[in-house]
Structures are given as C-alpha cells and as structure tokens.
N, C-alpha and C positions, 0 to 999 in steps of 0.2 A: 510420447506423453500419455497416450491412452486415456485413462479415466480422469486425468487432471485437466480441468478447463477453468479458465479465468474469464469472467465477464469484464467489460471495459472498465467499469468503476473499480472492480477488484484489482485489476492490473494497475490502474492509476494509483490506488492507495498503496499497493505493495512497492511500486517504484518510488513513491514519495517517502515511505518508511526507509527505503534504502538510501535515498538522498539525504535524509535527516540523520542517518547513522548515529544511533545512540541518543538522539534528542527527539524522537518521534513519539509524541503524545497527542491527544485529541486536538487541542487548539493549534499546536504547531503544524500538524498534518493539514488541517483545514486552511491555515494561512498560506502554507506552501502551495497547495493545489490552487487556491484562489489567485495567488501571485503569479504562478507559472502559467496556468491555463486560462486565467480570467473566467473561472467557472465557480459559481456559487455552490457551496456544500453545506448542508445542515448537519448539526451535531448528531441528530438521530440517525440519519442515513449513514454517516461515518461509523457510528457505534455499531450499527447492525452489520456492516461489512467487516469491521475489525473483529467482531465476535465470530462471524462466519469463517473468516480466514484463519482465525486461531483454532476453531473447531476442526478445520480441514488439515491443520498441522503446518500451515504455510507461515504463520507468525507465532511468536511467543511474546508474553508480556510479563512485566514485573512492576511492583509498586515502588516509586521513589520515596524519598524522605518527605515528611510533612513540612510545610513552610507556613509562616505566619501570614505571608502575602495571600495565601489561598485559604485562610482561616483554619489552618491545620490539616486541610485535605491534601492527600497524596496524589501525585500524578501517576498514571499508568503508562509506562514506556513500552513501546513495541519494537521488536527486532524480527528480521526475516530468519527463518530456520533454514537448514540445509535443503530440506524438501522444497521450501518456498523458493530458494535460489534456483534449484533445478527446474521448477515449474516456470519461473520467469525466463530462464534461458531458453527453454523449449518453446515458450510463447513467442519470444523474440525471433527464434529461428523460423517458426511457422510464418510469422508476419513477413519476415524478409524473403522467405520463399515465395510468398504471394506477390510481394512487390517486384521481385526479380522475374516473375513469370509474365508481367505486363509487357506487351510489345512496346517498342519505342513510340512515344507520342509524336504525332505529326507536327 
C-alpha cells in the first residue's frame, strides 16, 4: 500500500459510500453512519473528508438532477474509484493481519 493511508473516519466514509452503492450523498452517508455505528457526524466534518478523499483520487463525484423537494438544489453523489477500492482492500488486509497476529485470548 505504501504511500496510501486511511484514517479511521476516512475508512468509515469510504465503506459507507460502498454500502450505499450509487445512492451516496451527504445526508445519506451521515444517516448510514449514524444508524450503523451509533456515531454522530457533522455535515462539515463529512464534507471535509469527502473533499480530501476525492483529492486523493479514492472517490469521484457527480451532480444528480435538481428536485423541487430540495428547492432545485442538486445532490452530489459519490462513488469509489478503482484506486479507492485497492486502498480499501489493502487496509482490510493490514487490519486482518494485525488481528490474526494476536495470540489467543485466555
């Protein structure tokens, strides 16, 4: 994996984007994290991480159609890039390697 490193929240956001598969936008990502992890997430913190992950090339985004429900504002949908998938797989392998190195618990 070398130069690629994910912080805990970055990893959570990327995994959540993968779970939402095509329906990952700000509010849906927050709701999924809060439901699954019982962890409060601010929109500002999420937007910062989404921007950073996109800058690293791990995520890409595109604007959806405008809707009257949102006052004509368009949602920005996020997807994981191939590089992002590789980084997630490498992170998983690292974590499993650490877990597998723990001697049996008494």
